[in-house]
C-alpha positions as CSV (number, residue, x, y, z in Angstrom):
1,M,-25.5,-37.5,-79.6
2,P,-25.4,-35.4,-76.4
3,S,-23.5,-32.2,-76.4
4,L,-20.1,-32.3,-74.6
5,T,-20.2,-28.7,-73.7
6,A,-19.8,-28.3,-69.9
7,T,-22.6,-26.7,-68.1
8,P,-21.3,-23.5,-66.4
9,V,-21.2,-23.6,-62.7
10,V,-22.3,-20.5,-60.8
11,V,-20.2,-19.9,-57.8
12,H,-21.9,-17.8,-55.1
13,P,-19.5,-15.8,-53.0
14,A,-19.3,-16.8,-49.4
15,P,-21.1,-14.5,-47.0
16,A,-18.8,-12.1,-45.3
17,P,-18.2,-12.9,-41.6
18,P,-20.3,-10.8,-39.3
19,V,-18.5,-7.8,-37.9
20,A,-18.1,-8.0,-34.2
21,A,-20.5,-5.5,-32.7
22,A,-19.5,-3.2,-30.0
23,A,-20.3,-4.0,-26.5
24,P,-24.1,-3.6,-26.0
25,A,-25.0,-0.4,-24.3
26,R,-27.1,-2.4,-21.8
27,H,-23.9,-3.7,-20.2
28,W,-22.9,-0.2,-19.0
29,P,-25.9,0.2,-16.5
30,R,-25.0,-3.2,-15.1
31,R,-21.4,-2.2,-14.5
32,I,-22.4,1.1,-13.0
33,L,-24.8,-0.6,-10.6
34,R,-22.1,-3.1,-9.6
35,A,-19.6,-0.3,-8.9
36,G,-22.3,1.6,-7.0
37,G,-23.1,-1.5,-5.0
38,N,-19.5,-1.9,-4.0
39,V,-19.2,1.8,-2.9
40,L,-22.5,1.6,-0.9
41,T,-21.3,-1.6,0.8
42,R,-18.1,0.2,2.0
43,I,-20.0,3.3,3.0
44,A,-22.5,1.2,4.9
45,A,-19.8,-0.4,7.1
46,I,-18.3,3.0,7.9
47,T,-21.7,4.5,8.6
48,A,-22.6,1.6,10.9
49,L,-19.4,2.2,12.9
50,A,-20.1,5.9,13.1
51,V,-23.6,5.3,14.3
52,I,-22.4,2.9,17.0
53,W,-19.7,5.3,18.1
54,E,-22.3,8.1,18.4
55,V,-25.1,6.1,20.0
56,F,-23.3,3.9,22.6
57,P,-21.8,6.8,24.6
58,R,-25.0,8.8,24.6
59,F,-27.1,5.9,25.9
60,G,-24.5,5.0,28.6
61,L,-23.5,1.7,27.0
62,V,-19.9,2.8,27.3
63,D,-18.4,5.5,29.5
64,A,-18.6,8.8,27.6
65,V,-15.6,10.1,29.5
66,F,-13.3,7.6,27.9
67,L,-15.1,7.3,24.6
68,P,-17.0,10.5,23.8
69,P,-19.6,10.6,21.0
70,L,-18.3,10.9,17.5
71,S,-19.9,14.3,17.1
72,E,-17.8,15.7,19.9
73,V,-14.7,14.2,18.4
74,L,-15.5,15.7,15.0
75,V,-16.0,19.1,16.7
76,A,-12.6,18.8,18.3
77,W,-11.1,17.8,15.0
78,K,-12.6,20.9,13.3
79,D,-11.2,23.1,16.1
80,L,-7.7,21.7,15.7
81,L,-8.0,22.1,12.0
82,V,-9.2,25.7,12.1
83,S,-6.5,26.7,14.7
84,G,-3.8,25.2,12.4
85,E,-2.5,22.9,15.1
86,L,-3.7,19.8,13.3
87,W,-1.9,20.7,10.1
88,S,1.4,21.5,11.9
89,H,1.4,18.1,13.6
90,T,0.3,16.3,10.4
91,S,2.9,17.9,8.2
92,A,5.6,17.1,10.8
93,S,4.5,13.4,10.8
94,L,4.2,13.2,7.0
95,A,7.7,14.6,6.5
96,R,9.3,12.1,8.9
97,S,7.3,9.2,7.5
98,A,8.0,10.1,3.8
99,A,11.7,10.4,4.5
100,G,12.0,7.0,6.2
101,F,9.7,5.3,3.8
102,G,11.4,6.8,0.7
103,L,14.8,5.7,1.9
104,A,13.5,2.2,2.6
105,V,12.2,1.9,-1.0
106,A,15.4,3.3,-2.4
107,V,17.5,0.7,-0.5
108,G,15.2,-2.3,-0.1
109,V,14.1,-2.8,-3.7
110,P,17.6,-2.7,-5.3
111,L,19.1,-4.8,-2.5
112,G,16.2,-7.3,-2.7
113,L,16.6,-7.6,-6.5
114,L,20.3,-8.2,-6.0
115,I,19.9,-10.8,-3.3
116,G,17.1,-12.6,-5.2
117,W,18.9,-12.7,-8.5
118,Y,22.5,-13.4,-7.5
119,T,23.1,-16.5,-5.4
120,P,26.6,-15.4,-4.1
121,V,25.1,-12.2,-2.7
122,A,22.3,-14.1,-1.1
123,N,24.7,-16.6,0.6
124,L,26.7,-13.7,1.9
125,L,23.9,-11.6,3.3
126,N,21.3,-14.3,4.4
127,P,22.9,-14.7,7.9
128,L,22.6,-11.0,8.6
129,L,19.1,-10.9,7.3
130,E,18.0,-13.7,9.5
131,V,19.4,-11.9,12.6
132,F,17.8,-8.5,11.9
133,R,14.5,-9.5,10.3
134,N,13.3,-11.0,13.6
135,T,14.2,-7.9,15.7
136,A,11.2,-5.6,16.0
137,A,11.8,-2.0,15.2
138,L,10.1,-0.7,18.4
139,A,12.2,-3.1,20.5
140,I,15.4,-1.3,19.4
141,L,13.9,2.2,19.5
142,P,15.9,3.0,22.7
143,V,19.1,2.1,20.8
144,F,18.3,4.5,18.0
145,V,17.5,7.2,20.6
146,L,20.8,6.6,22.5
147,I,22.9,6.6,19.4
148,L,21.2,9.3,17.3
149,G,19.5,11.4,20.0
150,L,15.9,12.6,20.3
151,G,15.9,14.7,17.1
152,E,14.6,14.0,13.7
153,T,17.5,11.6,12.7
154,S,16.5,8.9,15.2
155,K,12.8,9.0,14.1
156,V,13.6,8.8,10.4
157,A,16.1,6.1,11.1
158,I,13.7,3.9,13.0
159,I,11.1,4.3,10.2
160,F,13.7,3.4,7.6
161,Y,14.7,0.3,9.6
162,G,11.1,-0.9,10.1
163,C,10.0,-0.3,6.5
164,T,13.1,-1.9,4.9
165,W,12.3,-5.4,5.9
166,P,8.9,-6.0,4.3
167,I,10.1,-4.3,1.1
168,L,13.4,-6.3,1.1
169,L,11.9,-9.7,1.9
170,N,9.0,-9.4,-0.5
171,T,11.3,-8.2,-3.3
172,V,13.6,-11.3,-2.7
173,S,10.5,-13.5,-2.7
174,G,9.2,-11.9,-5.9
175,V,12.4,-12.6,-7.8
176,R,12.8,-16.1,-6.5
177,T,9.2,-17.2,-7.2
178,V,9.1,-16.2,-10.9
179,D,7.7,-19.1,-13.0
180,P,10.8,-21.2,-14.1
181,L,9.0,-21.9,-17.4
182,L,9.0,-18.2,-18.3
183,I,12.7,-18.0,-17.6
184,K,13.4,-21.1,-19.7
185,S,11.3,-19.8,-22.6
186,A,13.1,-16.5,-22.5
187,R,16.5,-18.1,-22.5
188,S,15.5,-20.3,-25.4
189,L,14.6,-17.2,-27.4
190,G,18.2,-16.0,-26.9
191,L,17.7,-13.4,-24.1
192,G,20.9,-12.6,-22.2
193,P,21.0,-12.2,-18.4
194,V,20.4,-8.5,-18.4
195,R,17.5,-8.6,-20.9
196,L,16.0,-11.6,-19.2
197,F,16.0,-9.8,-15.9
198,Q,14.6,-6.6,-17.4
199,K,11.9,-8.2,-19.6
200,V,10.8,-11.2,-17.6
201,V,11.9,-11.3,-14.0
202,L,11.3,-7.7,-13.0
203,P,7.8,-7.4,-14.5
204,A,6.8,-10.8,-12.9
205,A,8.1,-9.7,-9.5
206,V,6.3,-6.3,-9.5
207,P,3.1,-7.4,-7.7
208,T,5.0,-9.1,-4.9
209,I,7.3,-6.0,-4.6
210,F,4.3,-3.7,-4.2
211,T,2.9,-6.0,-1.6
212,G,5.9,-5.3,0.5
213,I,5.8,-1.6,-0.3
214,R,2.2,-1.4,0.9
215,L,3.1,-3.2,4.1
216,A,5.9,-0.8,4.6
217,G,3.6,2.1,4.0
218,A,1.3,1.0,6.8
219,A,4.4,0.2,9.0
220,S,5.8,3.7,8.5
221,I,2.7,5.3,10.1
222,L,2.6,2.9,13.0
223,I,6.3,3.1,13.8
224,L,6.2,6.9,13.4
225,I,3.4,7.3,16.0
226,A,5.4,5.3,18.6
227,A,8.6,7.2,17.8
228,E,6.9,10.6,18.2
229,M,5.7,9.6,21.7
230,V,9.3,9.7,22.8
231,G,11.0,13.1,22.9
232,A,9.0,14.8,20.1
233,K,7.6,18.3,20.2
234,A,5.4,18.0,17.1
235,G,3.6,15.2,15.2
236,L,0.4,13.2,15.5
237,G,2.0,10.8,18.0
238,Y,3.0,13.8,20.1
239,L,-0.6,15.2,19.8
240,I,-2.2,11.9,20.9
241,N,0.2,11.5,23.8
242,Y,-0.1,15.2,24.9
243,A,-3.9,15.0,24.8
244,Q,-3.9,11.8,26.8
245,Y,-1.8,13.3,29.6
246,N,-4.0,16.4,29.7
247,F,-7.2,14.4,29.5
248,A,-8.3,16.1,26.3
249,V,-10.0,12.9,25.1
250,P,-11.7,14.3,22.1
251,D,-8.4,15.7,20.8
252,M,-6.8,12.3,21.3
253,Y,-9.4,10.6,19.2
254,A,-9.2,13.4,16.6
255,G,-5.5,12.5,16.2
256,I,-6.3,8.8,15.9
257,I,-8.9,9.5,13.2
258,T,-6.4,11.6,11.3
259,I,-3.9,8.8,11.4
260,S,-6.4,6.3,10.1
261,A,-7.4,8.7,7.2
262,I,-3.7,9.1,6.3
263,G,-3.2,5.4,6.3
264,L,-6.1,4.8,4.0
265,A,-4.9,7.5,1.6
266,V,-1.4,6.2,1.5
267,N,-2.6,2.6,0.8
268,Q,-4.9,3.8,-2.0
269,L,-2.1,5.8,-3.5
270,L,0.2,2.7,-3.5
271,V,-2.6,0.6,-5.1
272,V,-3.0,3.1,-7.9
273,T,0.8,3.2,-8.4
274,E,0.9,-0.6,-8.5
275,R,-1.7,-0.6,-11.3
276,R,0.3,1.8,-13.3
277,F,3.4,-0.4,-13.0
278,S,1.4,-3.6,-13.8
279,T,-0.4,-2.5,-17.0
280,W,0.8,-5.7,-18.7
281,R,-1.4,-7.8,-16.4
282,T,-4.8,-9.0,-17.7
283,Q,-7.5,-6.8,-16.3
284,S,-10.7,-8.5,-15.1
């Protein structure tokens, strides 16, 4: 008679799941090469422009009187820098631009959030917005000069006016274009209006708001230069205008290069600031 004793079953433990390995070291050279390639591409474009600027006037392809070689412009820029004249004009322009731009951010962002979030406020202010948003800042520069004079107040005011609209309109658009599904999901979780705005609407609107701020940063430089050409005694716009009237063409181009460099620096600063305020977004 066969034994009824059960045969023991040996259970082998399941193999432990493999531990995720760290990113292979071979990926780092690829990333470095990709970043280096992007930098070289940007440098190549600037270098090509510099070579064209240097070569064309020297070979008579353009009139060197009106477009001197880049080397002569850089010498003039160095002379202005060493003499301290360039810094005095640059500091005057930056002070005016920063004052007008800062006021525009301080007013445009809160007002845009208010208009975008509260319908009664939007209904009240929309007619005024439609009237003034289509009026170019430089078109009413004489009005600012007549009312506020030729001093610093009129220049800061016109910069404030020109910078407010891109910030305000982009802020309103950012609030109004938040995904409705996000809002419904947050409300279903019991978030009140204040928490909903703070945790959902405002973070989702940050990229669009910073788009307006970057546009305003570029506008602050452009409007400032035009304003400084009217009744100013210092500033990069005054330097360019004064150099043109006195036929100091290299000095004029030196001022233009300085403005371009400031614009690039301001835009890069705003890009870095946007990334700091948008850390919640998925990075590629």
